[in-house]
C-alpha positions as CSV (number, residue, x, y, z in Angstrom):
1,M,-14.2,-5.4,-26.8
2,S,-13.3,-6.2,-23.1
3,H,-15.8,-6.2,-20.5
4,A,-13.4,-6.9,-17.6
5,K,-14.6,-5.4,-14.4
6,T,-12.6,-2.4,-13.2
7,L,-12.5,-0.4,-9.7
8,Q,-12.5,3.1,-9.9
9,C,-10.7,5.8,-7.8
10,S,-13.1,8.0,-5.6
11,R,-11.4,10.9,-6.4
12,C,-10.5,10.7,-9.9
13,S,-11.0,8.5,-13.1
14,H,-8.2,6.1,-12.7
15,T,-9.1,2.5,-12.6
16,R,-7.7,-0.9,-11.6
17,P,-8.4,-4.4,-12.3
18,Y,-11.4,-5.0,-10.1
19,V,-10.9,-6.5,-6.3
20,A,-13.7,-6.9,-4.2
21,I,-13.9,-4.2,-1.2
22,P,-16.6,-4.0,1.4
23,P,-19.9,-2.3,0.5
24,E,-19.2,1.0,2.3
25,S,-15.4,1.2,1.4
26,S,-13.9,3.2,-1.3
27,Y,-10.9,2.9,-3.4
28,M,-8.1,5.6,-3.9
29,C,-5.1,5.1,-6.6
30,R,-1.5,5.9,-5.8
31,E,-1.4,9.1,-7.5
32,C,-4.5,10.7,-5.4
33,V,-3.0,9.0,-2.1
34,E,0.4,11.1,-2.9
35,Q,-1.7,13.9,-3.5
36,H,-3.8,13.4,-0.2
37,W,-0.4,13.3,1.9
38,K,1.1,16.1,0.0
39,E,-1.9,18.4,0.8
40,G,-1.6,17.4,4.5
41,E,-5.2,16.3,4.6
42,G,-4.4,13.8,7.2
43,L,-5.4,10.0,7.7
44,L,-7.3,8.6,5.1
45,P,-11.2,8.2,5.5
46,P,-11.8,5.1,7.3
47,G,-12.4,2.2,4.9
48,T,-10.2,3.6,2.0
49,F,-8.6,0.7,0.0
50,K,-5.3,1.9,-1.8
51,C,-3.7,0.7,-4.9
52,C,-1.2,-1.5,-2.7
53,P,-0.6,-4.2,-2.4
54,T,0.7,-4.0,-6.1
55,E,2.2,-6.6,-8.2
56,T,5.0,-4.6,-9.8
57,S,8.2,-4.0,-7.9
58,E,8.4,-0.3,-9.7
59,G,7.0,3.0,-8.5
60,K,8.0,6.6,-9.5
61,D,8.3,7.3,-5.6
62,G,9.9,4.1,-4.4
63,V,8.4,0.6,-3.1
64,I,9.5,-2.1,-0.6
65,Q,8.5,-5.6,-0.5
66,C,7.3,-7.5,2.6
67,R,9.6,-10.4,3.8
68,N,6.8,-12.5,4.5
69,C,4.3,-12.4,1.8
70,G,6.4,-10.7,-1.1
71,C,3.8,-8.0,-2.1
72,W,5.1,-4.8,-3.0
73,Y,3.9,-1.7,-1.4
74,H,4.3,2.3,-2.7
75,Y,6.2,4.3,-0.1
76,A,3.4,7.0,-0.6
77,C,0.7,4.4,0.2
78,L,2.2,3.7,3.5
79,N,2.9,7.3,4.1
80,I,6.7,6.9,4.3
81,T,8.0,10.2,3.5
82,S,11.4,10.5,5.5
83,T,14.1,9.9,3.2
84,S,16.2,8.4,6.0
85,L,13.7,5.7,6.8
86,R,13.3,5.2,3.0
87,E,17.2,4.6,2.8
88,Y,16.8,2.3,5.9
89,L,14.1,0.1,4.5
90,S,16.1,-0.3,1.0
91,L,19.0,-2.0,3.2
92,S,19.2,-5.6,2.3
93,T,19.3,-6.4,6.0
94,T,16.2,-4.8,6.7
95,K,13.3,-7.1,7.2
96,W,10.2,-5.2,6.6
97,Y,6.5,-6.6,7.1
98,C,3.3,-5.4,5.5
99,P,0.4,-4.4,7.7
100,E,-1.8,-7.5,6.1
101,P,-2.8,-9.7,9.0
102,R,-1.1,-12.6,7.9
103,C,2.0,-10.7,8.1
104,A,1.5,-9.1,11.4
105,E,0.5,-12.2,12.8
106,K,3.9,-13.8,11.7
107,V,5.7,-11.2,13.6
108,I,4.1,-11.4,16.4
109,R,4.5,-15.3,16.5
110,D,8.2,-15.0,15.6
111,H,9.2,-12.0,17.8
112,V,7.1,-11.5,20.6
113,H,6.3,-14.9,21.8
114,R,10.0,-15.9,22.1
């Protein structure tokens, strides 16, 4: 019997392997994030951690990989709903950087400070 720690979605019973999140924060699984956007509920509550970054390059609704850290993100977790934008982001020449601070700082360093 495994006693591995898990993190439970704040809206449903889905769990994922445990990752530390701040005490006043909550976690929301990919399915609930998708449902949240589909229902037009607006922005996620402050301090909501989503399933991304994920360790898989597969997602039923599409994923994108950060060109800096290599992490994968579901389009739904990023609220990317436009088919045209998804097609553009899937081009091999498109460079996309995730919202993690280390990647955002790299973009600023490499492109703004020229």
